[in-house]
N, C-alpha and C positions, 0 to 999 in steps of 0.2 A: 504494500500500500504506500510506503514511503519512498520507493525507488523513483529515480528520475527517468525521463525518456531516454537520455543518453546512457544511463546505467543499464537499462533494459536492452538497448541496442548492442552495447558492448558485451553483454552476456552471450549473445549469438546462440541461444538455446536451439534455434532451428537446425543447427548443424548436428546436434545430438539426435533430434527426432528424425532427421533425414536418413540417418544410418539405418533406422528401422524400415522406412519406406523403400530405401534403395537396396535392401538385402536381396541378393539374387535368389535366395531360397524362400519358399512360401512362409509367411509369418501368420500365426493364428493367435488372435486375442481371445482369452477366456474371461468373460465379464460376469462377476457376481456383485450385487449391490449397486452402488451409485457410480455411474460413469458420467460425471458432470464436469463441464468446463474442460480443463486439460485432460481429464480421464476419458472423456468422449473423443477428444481430438487424438489422444494417444491410440485408442482403439481403432480409429479410422486410418491410422498409418499401417495397420495390418492388412493382410489379404483376405482373411476370413475372420468373422466374429461369431463366436459361440456365446450366447447370453443365457444366463439363468432366468427362469420365469419371473423371479423377483427383482431382476435388474431394471434400472431405468437410465435413460440417456437424456442429457440436457446441456444446453449452452446458455448458462445463466448470467453471462458477463454483463448483459444490458442492465441487469438489476443493480449493478454497482457502478454504472456510468462508463463502462468500457465495452469492448467487443471481443469476440474470439480472436486469438492471435496466433494459433498454431494449427490452422486448417479448418476451423469451425465454420467459416463461411465458404471456403473453396471446396474442401473435401466433402463437406456435408451436402452442398448443392449438387455435386457430381454424383453422390450416392442416392439422394432422395428426390432431387428435382427442386426447382426454384420455389414453388409454393410451400412445400413442406419445410424446406430449409428456412424460408422467410418466417414462417410461423414459429419455428423453434428459436431462431436467433433474435427475433424482434420481441417475443413475449418472455423468453427465458423460462418457459414452462417445460417440465419434464415429459417424456413419453415413456410408456412402459415397454418392456422387452417385446411384448406382442405387437404393440403399435410400431416399434422400431423394425420388427420383422416385416410387417405389412407394408411399410414404406420403403423397404429395401436397405435399411441401415445395418441389419445383422443377417448373417448367413442362416442361423437357426437358433431356436429357443428350446432349451431342455430344462428339466427340473434343476433347481439350484444345486442340489447335492451331486449332480452328474456333469456339471460344467467342465471341470478339469479332465475327467475321464473321457468325455466326448471330444474335447479338444485334442487330447493325446491320441484317441482313436483315429480321428481325421488325419492327424500328423502321421500316424503309422501307415494309413492307407496311401497318403501322398508319397511318403518315403518309399513305399513298395513299388511305385510307378517308375518307369524309366526316367532317370534324372535329366537327360538332355531334353526330353519332351516336356517335362515339368518346367524346366528353366525357360524353354522357348515359349511355352504357354503364358507364363507370368510376364515375360518381357514383352511379348506382342500385345497381350491384353492391356497392359499398362501404357505402352507406347501408343496404342490405338485409341485410348480414351480421349486424347486431346487432338487427334488427327481427323481429317475428313474420312468419310466412309471409304472412299476409293483408296486413300493412303493406307488405312487400317487393313483393308482387304488385301492390298499388295503386300504389306508386312506379313500378314497371315499366310498368304500363298508362298512367299519366299521361305518362311520358316518351315512350313509344311514340306516343301520340296527339299530343303536342306536336311531335314530329319530322315529322308530316304537314304542318306549317305551313312546313317548310323547302324551299328551292330544291333542296337536295341530294336530298331525297326525291322531288320531282317529276321531276327529271332522271334520277335513278337508276332509278326504277320505269318511266319511259317508255322508257328505253334497253333 
């Protein structure tokens, strides 16, 4: 609350958060309880979000005279669309895990006691898949988010073709 704008800028916390989003391997957020403000923004840096049924998501910054500063306007809008994002950031009101799922903010909702187990189960499934395909899927999906449809389709097509040079493709399709 007492920090100056210059102090906040010098912290450069965005570099720490970028390491999560830029991780070449899939990142899964397991959310129990409150994912409010920075917690919601941190979860949105992941590739999948498993939420407990009792979890809630919120960007409450407007309530204290500021705004989201770690992706709460940009990542949220890309995840849920303009109108849902505007409602969340302009009102500062929380949404339940079920609402977050319906609007596309979370991958799935499970009972609270099963959040970590489900996140680890999904991680095991992904880890069992051919690593080059997983890496290309993540890279192309993220790169295509901010590209035109034609550019995204071109990236997808090139990565698809490239994977035909892999041993995983030969083994997988012959099996």
